[in-house]
C-alpha positions as CSV (number, residue, x, y, z in Angstrom):
1,E,14.6,33.3,-108.8
2,R,18.1,33.6,-107.4
3,K,19.0,31.9,-104.2
4,E,20.2,35.0,-102.4
5,F,16.9,36.8,-102.9
6,H,15.0,33.7,-101.7
7,V,17.1,33.8,-98.5
8,I,16.5,37.5,-98.1
9,K,12.8,37.1,-98.4
10,G,12.8,34.3,-95.8
11,A,14.8,36.4,-93.4
12,K,12.5,39.4,-93.9
13,H,9.5,37.2,-93.2
14,N,11.1,35.8,-90.1
15,F,12.4,39.1,-88.7
16,A,9.7,41.7,-89.6
17,K,10.9,44.2,-87.0
18,P,11.6,47.6,-88.7
19,E,14.9,48.3,-86.9
20,F,16.1,44.8,-87.7
21,E,15.0,45.2,-91.4
22,K,17.2,48.3,-91.8
23,E,20.2,46.5,-90.3
24,L,19.5,43.4,-92.5
25,L,19.1,45.6,-95.6
26,D,22.4,47.3,-94.9
27,A,24.1,43.9,-94.4
28,V,22.5,42.4,-97.5
29,I,23.6,45.4,-99.7
30,A,27.2,45.1,-98.4
31,F,27.1,41.4,-99.1
32,L,25.7,41.8,-102.6
33,K,28.3,44.4,-103.4
34,K,31.0,42.1,-102.3
35,V,29.6,39.2,-104.4
36,L,28.7,41.1,-107.5
37,V,31.8,43.4,-107.8
């Protein structure tokens, strides 16, 4: 399992608020696009 996804899972576990999850998801997608492109 890749480190990034482990970190994301941990963050989602720690901050399980729906409004935070959407912001987190947007940030994660932007981060992954930067890293993978």
